[in-house]
C-alpha positions in Angstrom: 18.9 1.8 38.4 15.9 3.2 36.7 13.1 1.1 35.5 11.6 1.7 32.1 7.9 2.2 32.0 6.0 -0.9 30.9 4.4 -0.5 27.5 0.6 -0.6 27.8 -1.3 -2.5 25.2 -4.2 -0.5 23.7 -7.6 -2.1 23.9 -8.7 -3.6 20.5 -11.7 -1.3 20.3 -9.5 1.8 20.7 -7.0 0.6 18.1 -9.8 -0.2 15.6 -11.5 3.2 16.3 -8.2 5.1 16.0 -7.4 3.5 12.6 -11.0 4.1 11.4 -10.7 7.8 12.4 -7.5 8.1 10.5 -9.1 6.6 7.4 -12.2 8.8 7.7 -10.3 12.0 8.3 -8.0 11.2 5.3 -11.0 10.7 3.1 -12.7 13.9 4.3 -9.6 16.0 3.9 -8.5 14.4 0.6 -5.0 14.0 1.9 -3.2 12.2 4.8 -0.9 15.0 5.9 -1.2 15.7 9.6 -4.1 13.2 10.2 -2.2 10.7 12.3 -0.7 13.2 14.7 -4.1 14.9 15.1 -6.0 11.6 15.8 -3.2 10.5 18.2 -3.4 13.7 20.1 -7.2 13.5 20.3 -7.1 9.9 21.6 -4.0 10.2 23.7 -2.2 7.5 21.7 1.5 7.5 20.8 2.0 8.7 17.1 4.4 6.0 16.2 2.0 3.3 17.5 -0.8 4.8 15.5 1.3 5.0 12.3 2.2 1.3 12.8 -1.4 0.4 13.3 -2.5 2.3 10.2 0.3 0.6 8.1 -0.8 -2.8 9.4 -4.4 -2.1 8.5 -3.4 -1.0 5.0 -1.3 -4.1 4.5 -4.3 -6.2 5.4 -6.3 -4.4 2.7 -8.2 -2.0 4.9 -8.3 1.6 4.2 -10.5 4.4 2.9 -13.0 3.3 0.3 -12.3 4.4 -3.3 -14.7 6.7 -5.0 -16.4 5.4 -8.1 -14.1 7.2 -10.5 -11.0 6.1 -8.6 -12.3 2.5 -8.6 -12.8 2.7 -12.4 -9.3 4.2 -12.9 -7.8 1.5 -10.7 -9.4 -1.2 -12.8 -8.1 0.4 -16.0 -4.6 0.6 -14.5 -4.7 -3.0 -13.4 -5.8 -4.1 -16.9 -3.1 -2.0 -18.5 -0.5 -3.5 -16.1 -1.6 -7.0 -17.1 -1.3 -6.2 -20.8 2.1 -4.6 -20.3 3.4 -7.6 -18.4 2.1 -9.9 -21.1 3.8 -7.8 -23.8 7.0 -7.8 -21.8 7.0 -11.6 -21.6 6.5 -11.8 -25.4 9.4 -9.4 -26.0 11.6 -11.3 -23.6 10.9 -14.6 -25.5 11.5 -12.9 -28.9 14.7 -11.4 -27.6 15.9 -14.8 -26.4 14.9 -16.4 -29.7 16.8 -13.8 -31.8 19.8 -13.9 -29.5 20.0 -17.7 -30.0 19.7 -17.2 -33.8 22.6 -14.8 -33.8 24.8 -17.1 -31.7 24.4 -20.1 -34.2 27.2 -20.6 -36.6 26.2 -20.0 -40.2 26.0 -23.1 -42.4 26.6 -22.4 -46.1 
């Protein structure tokens, strides 16, 4: 009966540095393609583990900083999204109102 190798837990500093390197290289290259495998190879970390660590960091709100123009564009898109959601709620309410009007029997 063979024993499976015990998974070793990476030190916190190594995990943080690996994720930071992924974010920095992604920002430098302008794309994320191939960054995780390269960093994993450089640090001797399993690629799947590094992908998981990067996803967790992104879910926590960490990641490469946005450039000024990207930050402005993001703010514009968020504002537009709020406006569209509000317009959608208004249209839903109007639709429900008119549907109720059509369902009422006419009284003449």
